[in-house]
N, C-alpha and C positions, 0 to 999 in steps of 0.2 A: 630430545628436543624438549624444551620449556613452552608453555603457554603467554600469552601477554603478561602476566601477572610474573614470571620469572624473565622477561625481556627476549626471549627468543626470538631472531629476525632483527629486531627493532632496533637494536644498537651497531648492528651490521656483522659484527663476531659469526656470529650464529646465523644458518639460512632460516630464512621463513618457515614454518610447519605448516603445510596446506591439508586439507582435506575437502576433496571436489564432491560435489552431490549433485547427481544429474540422472533421470532414469533411462537416456539413451547412452547404450556404450560406445558408438562411434564419437559422442561429444566427450565421452571421461577419458575416450584413448589419446583424443587429439589436444585437451589440456594437459593431461599425465607428460605428452609428448612433448608440448610446448614448455612448460616449467620444469620438467628434467632436463632441459639442454642448458640453465641457468644456474651456476652455484649459488645464487643467493636464495636459491628456494628449495625446499624438498617434501616433495608428495608424500604425507602420512600415510592416508587413506582414501578410499573411494567409497561412496554408498551411490543406492540405486533410488533411496527414499529418506522421508523426514526421521523413521523409527531409527534406520538403520545408521542413519547421521548423527542422529543423538548417542547412539551407544558408542561410535568411534570418536564422537569429542569427548565423551567423557574417558573414555580409554586413553587415547592419546593427545590430551591437551595442547590443540593445534594453536597456532596463531592467528590464522584465518582460514575461514570455510566460505568456498566457493559453493552459493547457496544457489540453484532452479526452483522454481514458484511453482510449476502446475506438475504435478508427479502423482500417481498412484498412491491410495495408502495415505500418508500423512501428508500433506504438503509442505513446500518451503515456509509461509507465512507460520504456522503451527509451529513447525520446528523451531523456529525461530525465536516464538512467543515461549515455548517450552524451555529452551535453552535459558532464557533472561529468568523464568521462573525457579530453574535449577540453579542457577547462581554460576553458569559456565561463562567462561569469559572471553571465549576466541570471539572475535571479529567475525561479523558476517556480510560479504558482499554478494548480495542479489547478483546472478548473470544470466539472464531470461532472455528471451525473445519477445515479452509483453511489456510495451510501457504504457499501459491504459490507466485510466486513475483508478481503477477498483483491482490492479496487479501492484499499483507504487505506493497509493499510500497506506493499505494495510501491511507491506513489508515497511516501509521505513518507522510507521507507528509502533511495528511490533519490536523493532530495536536494530535492523539492518545498519550496519556502518555507512555501507555503499551499495548503489544499484548503477549495475551496466547493462547494456544488451550484448547479444552475444556479435554482434558484429564490430564489435569494440577491436581496432587493428592490435596486435600482441605487445608492443611498446607501451600502448595506453593502459592497457590490461595488468601488464608488472608494476607500470606507475600506482596505478589503483590498490594494489595488491599491498604494495610500500606501503602505502599513504595509510590503508587500512590497518594495517599492523601496529602504525603510529597512534591509532585510534582517531583520525581525518576522516571527515564524510567526504566520499565521491561519488558524483553523480554524474550520469552520460549528459550530454546538452540537452536532449531532447525530454527526458525528466527531468531536470532544472528546471526547464522551460515551464514544464507542464505545474512541477510544484510552485513556482512563483505565480503562475496565474491564479495559481488558487489562493496563494496568500494576496495576491493583489484584490483579489474578488470580495467585494461585502460581505460582512458577517452575515448569515441569515437571520432576519429579526424575526421572531415568532408573531404567531398571529394571534388577537383576541381572543375572547370565549364570543363574542358577538361576531368578527369575521368570521369563525370557524362556524357558529350557525348558520350565516347568511349562506356560507360556500354549503355547506353540508342539505342546505335546502334546495339550492341551485342543483346539485349533485341528484337530486330527486326530480328535476324537472319544473321547479317552480321559475315562473316569471318572477320580475323584480316587484310588480304588484301584490303576485301572492305570498311572496316571503316577506313584505311589509306587514300584509294584514295577518301573516301567522305570527310575527313577532311584535305587534304591536308599535310600529314603529312607519316612519313616513318613508314612501317612495326613495327622494330622494337622498334618505340616510342610506338606504338598502346599496344606490348606486356611490354612494361614500364609501360604504364599507367594501363593496366590490373592487372601487379604483384603490384602494390600499392594500388587499389583497393581491391583485395584479401587481403591484409596485415590490410586495415582499417576497412574491414566487416569482419575479422577473418574467412576466407572461404579460400577453397584450389581451385576452381574451378568456370568454367564461368556459368554455373547454377545456383550452388547455389548463387554467386553473384547478377544476376540477381532476384533471390526470395528473397533474403535478403532486397536487394534494394527497390523490392515491399514491403514487410513486414515493413521495416521503414518509408516508404512514400517518399523515395530518386525518386523512379519514380513511376509514375502513368500509368494507360492504354491508355493514351494519347499520351504517350513517346514512345509505342510498334510501 
């Protein structure tokens, strides 16, 4: 069985070689049984974690790796990243239960060819694996919508040094008047800086601005 570089499974003459990676044996059994019933696919191996998956990919050169994300030991994103670093050419199709930004974005950024949820119907999953073997991106509808929403969202505009200074004083509990006195600027200028901060952070008040700034690492406890 050859990997993508050798055209295994991509031309239709040879079954698409698969490795199934999931820490739940029942899930692996179900997927293996599903693909074993179709001559277009050949399950080359199974792994319960990222490290085991890497060893199998290097040894068996599959066309596609069906990769879960949240697993003990090495997780899916780390495994995908390591595959890319080692120059392994197998396509990775994430198959998971989770479609949150914290799961989807790191997996796509790491190099996953596709991202599907475990409730994907059988025929849709088969089509996705065939597409992934051809190097085509495949996303479940909810994941596609989430990514499009991120692309349409305005790019985060960085806060200026003065805006950060004002926000740091607000985080310490300073009023506009106290911040103005501390920075040797007018109270009106402080208000203007805060309005700019609200707009850039997408918030409507001082408390939300401070909370969002800490969340994004713009402020640290030392600023307080």
